[in-house]
C-alpha positions in Angstrom: 11.3 -38.9 75.8 8.2 -41.0 75.2 5.9 -38.0 76.2 7.8 -35.6 74.0 7.3 -37.6 70.8 3.5 -37.5 70.7 3.4 -33.8 71.6 5.8 -32.9 68.8 3.7 -35.0 66.4 0.6 -33.2 67.6 2.3 -29.9 67.0 3.4 -30.8 63.5 0.1 -32.2 62.3 -1.8 -28.9 62.1 1.0 -27.2 60.2 1.3 -30.2 57.9 -2.4 -30.1 57.3 -2.4 -26.4 56.5 0.5 -26.8 54.0 -1.5 -29.6 52.2 -4.5 -27.3 52.1 -2.4 -24.5 50.5 -0.9 -26.9 47.9 -4.4 -28.1 47.1 -5.7 -24.6 46.7 -2.8 -23.6 44.5 -3.3 -26.7 42.3 -7.1 -25.9 42.0 -6.3 -22.4 40.5 -6.8 -22.4 36.7 -4.6 -20.0 34.7 -6.4 -18.1 31.9 -4.6 -16.1 29.3 -7.3 -13.4 29.2 -9.5 -12.1 31.9 -13.3 -12.5 31.7 -13.7 -9.0 30.4 -11.1 -9.5 27.7 -12.7 -12.7 26.6 -16.1 -11.0 26.4 -14.6 -8.2 24.4 -12.9 -10.6 22.0 -16.2 -12.5 21.6 -18.0 -9.3 20.8 -15.4 -8.3 18.2 -15.6 -11.7 16.5 -19.3 -11.5 16.5 -19.2 -8.1 14.8 -16.8 -9.4 12.2 -19.1 -12.3 11.4 -22.1 -10.0 11.2 -20.2 -7.6 8.9 -19.3 -10.4 6.6 -22.9 -11.6 6.6 -24.2 -8.2 5.7 -21.6 -7.7 3.0 -22.4 -11.1 1.5 -26.1 -10.1 1.3 -25.3 -6.7 -0.3 -23.2 -8.4 -3.0 -26.2 -10.2 -4.2 -24.5 -13.4 -5.5 -26.7 -15.2 -8.0 -26.3 -18.9 -7.5 -27.1 -19.8 -11.1 -24.4 -17.4 -12.4 -21.9 -18.7 -9.8 -22.5 -22.3 -10.8 -22.2 -21.4 -14.5 -18.9 -19.4 -14.0 -16.4 -22.3 -14.7 -18.1 -23.0 -18.1 -18.1 -19.3 -19.0 -14.4 -19.0 -18.1 -13.6 -22.1 -20.2 -15.5 -20.6 -23.1 -13.7 -17.2 -22.7 -10.3 -18.8 -22.7 -11.2 -20.9 -25.8 -12.1 -17.7 -27.6 -8.8 -16.1 -26.6 -6.8 -19.0 -28.1 -4.7 -18.7 -30.2 -3.2 -15.4 -29.3 -3.1 -12.9 -32.2 0.7 -12.2 -32.1 0.6 -10.5 -35.5 -1.3 -7.6 -34.0 1.6 -6.6 -31.7 3.5 -4.5 -34.1 0.4 -2.8 -35.4 -0.8 -1.0 -32.2 0.1 -2.9 -29.0 3.8 -2.0 -29.1 3.2 1.8 -29.4 0.5 1.6 -26.8 2.9 -0.1 -24.4 5.6 2.5 -24.9 3.0 5.2 -24.3 2.0 3.5 -21.0 5.7 3.5 -19.9 6.0 7.2 -20.9 2.8 8.0 -18.9 4.1 6.2 -15.8 7.6 7.8 -16.1 6.5 11.4 -16.8 3.8 11.1 -14.2 6.3 9.9 -11.6 8.8 12.6 -12.4 6.1 15.3 -12.2 4.9 13.9 -8.9 8.4 14.0 -7.4 8.7 17.7 -8.4 5.4 18.6 -6.9 5.5 16.3 -3.8 8.9 17.1 -2.4 8.0 20.8 -1.5 4.8 19.6 0.1 6.6 16.9 2.0 9.1 19.5 3.3 6.2 21.7 4.5 4.6 18.7 6.2 7.7 17.9 8.2 7.4 19.8 11.6 11.1 19.7 12.3 11.8 21.7 9.1 8.8 23.9 9.2 7.8 24.4 12.8 4.5 26.1 12.0 1.5 23.8 12.7 -1.1 25.4 10.5 1.2 25.1 7.5 2.0 21.5 8.4 -1.7 20.7 8.6 -2.3 22.4 5.2 0.4 20.3 3.6 -0.9 17.1 5.1 -4.4 18.0 3.8 -3.0 18.3 0.3 -1.3 14.9 0.7 -4.5 13.2 2.1 -6.6 14.8 -0.7 -4.2 13.3 -3.3 -4.3 9.8 -1.8 -8.1 9.8 -1.3 -8.9 10.1 -5.0 -8.3 7.0 -7.1 -6.2 7.3 -10.3 -9.2 6.4 -12.5 -11.2 9.3 -10.9 -8.3 11.7 -11.6 -8.1 10.4 -15.1 -11.8 11.0 -15.7 -11.4 14.5 -14.3 -8.5 15.4 -16.6 -10.1 13.7 -19.6 -13.0 16.1 -19.1 -10.6 19.0 -18.9 -7.9 18.2 -21.5 -9.7 15.6 -23.6 -8.7 12.0 -24.1 -5.1 11.1 -24.5 -1.8 10.6 -22.8 -1.7 14.1 -21.2 -4.8 13.3 -19.0 -3.2 10.0 -18.0 0.1 11.6 -17.1 -1.6 14.2 -14.9 -3.7 11.6 -13.3 -0.7 9.5 -12.4 1.1 12.6 -11.1 -1.7 13.9 -8.9 -2.4 10.4 -7.5 1.3 10.0 -6.6 1.8 13.3 -4.8 0.2 12.1 -1.6 2.2 8.8 -1.6 5.6 10.4 -2.3 5.0 13.5 -0.1 3.8 11.5 2.9 6.7 9.1 2.9 9.3 11.7 2.2 8.0 14.0 4.9 8.1 11.1 7.4 11.6 10.4 6.4 12.6 14.0 7.1 11.0 13.9 10.5 12.8 10.7 11.4 16.2 12.2 10.5 18.8 12.4 13.2 19.1 16.0 14.5 22.9 15.8 15.3 24.3 16.8 11.9 21.7 19.5 11.5 22.4 20.9 14.9 26.2 21.0 14.1 25.5 22.9 10.9 23.2 25.3 12.7 25.8 25.9 15.3 28.3 26.7 12.5 26.0 29.3 11.1 25.0 27.3 8.0 21.9 28.7 6.1 18.7 26.7 5.7 19.6 25.4 2.2 23.0 24.1 3.4 21.3 22.3 6.4 19.0 20.7 3.9 21.7 19.7 1.5 24.3 18.5 4.0 22.3 17.7 7.1 19.0 16.1 5.9 19.6 15.0 2.3 22.3 12.4 3.1 20.0 10.8 5.7 16.9 10.7 3.5 18.5 10.0 0.2 18.1 6.1 0.4 14.4 6.6 1.4 13.9 9.1 -1.5 15.2 6.7 -4.2 13.3 3.8 -2.7 10.1 5.8 -2.7 10.7 7.1 -6.3 11.4 3.6 -7.7 8.5 2.0 -5.8 6.1 4.6 -7.0 7.2 4.2 -10.6 6.6 0.5 -10.3 3.1 1.2 -9.0 2.4 3.7 -11.7 3.3 1.3 -14.5 0.5 -0.9 -13.2 -1.9 1.9 -12.8 -1.2 3.5 -16.2 -2.1 0.2 -17.9 -5.7 0.6 -17.0 -6.2 4.4 -17.4 -7.0 4.0 -21.1 -10.3 2.3 -20.1 -11.5 5.9 -19.4 -9.7 7.4 -22.3 -6.5 8.5 -20.6 -4.1 6.9 -23.1 -1.8 3.9 -22.9 -2.4 0.2 -23.5 -5.8 0.5 -21.7 -7.3 2.2 -24.8 -6.3 -0.7 -27.0 -7.7 -3.1 -24.4 -11.0 -1.2 -24.3 -11.3 -1.2 -28.1 -10.6 -4.9 -28.3 -13.2 -5.7 -25.6 -15.8 -3.5 -27.3 -15.2 -5.3 -30.6 -15.1 -8.8 -29.0 -11.7 -9.4 -30.4 -10.7 -11.9 -27.8 -7.5 -13.0 -29.5 -6.2 -9.4 -29.3 -7.5 -9.1 -25.7 -5.3 -12.1 -24.8 -2.3 -10.5 -26.6 -2.8 -7.2 -24.7 -3.3 -8.9 -21.3 -0.1 -10.9 -21.9 1.8 -7.8 -22.9 0.6 -6.0 -19.7 1.8 -8.9 -17.5 5.1 -9.0 -19.3 5.7 -5.2 -18.9 4.7 -5.4 -15.2 7.2 -8.2 -14.6 10.0 -6.3 -16.5 9.3 -3.2 -14.4 9.5 -5.2 -11.2 12.9 -6.7 -12.3 14.2 -3.3 -13.3 13.2 -1.7 -10.0 14.8 -4.5 -8.1 18.1 -4.2 -10.0 18.2 -0.5 -9.8 17.6 -0.5 -6.0 20.5 -3.0 -5.5 22.8 -0.6 -7.3 21.6 2.8 -6.1 20.5 2.2 -2.5 
């Protein structure tokens, strides 16, 4: 019995030592969230972002003297705007605000009429012809790539200054937004109801009316209301290039240094934007 004890202890000591070595090696391993290559890639990306910010800051050409003088200039500007010339509201601001709302509303309505067919052509499940889909998407991208002020300048040059140029600018700017989202909603529609109508021999218009439209109707109204809300904001500045609306009154007041009227116009724009936001929110709750 006495000889067996030491031999067993001798046999256990190597295994015990190897186990301790394994535990030590496991404990020495340090876990990293990212590999070395991923860390280097992230460092390069961060370095490029910092470099891009530095180059952009240099191209802006910030003048330190003007930057230091900015608070004093802002205080002087606000002092000139006070008190607000409320008596000027009935004279020209009220009619200009109504014209702004008309531009936004008519432009949105015209955009819906023009964008829905283009959105249908862009949906591959409705029109399974790739060249036609690409052409429709090209129209939508072209509409979105041109700013509303550029559209306004173009139509002012064609039709002259006024609300017509602003309405067309809002419409052509909105076609890409409405058509893209409506086309995507059509492509995401469930095929089950459409396949059932197809199996029953329903024509294309019936499949659109009873198969697709019930599925995309909430998205359509959401897109229309959201775009009208955006157009109210955009139509407020189109007058700066002569496209009608409250922007023309603002441009005239700025050119004549009538700061009290400028404050009135800016306040009116903020109020109408807030009212449009509230109206859209309430209508969405009731319709969608």
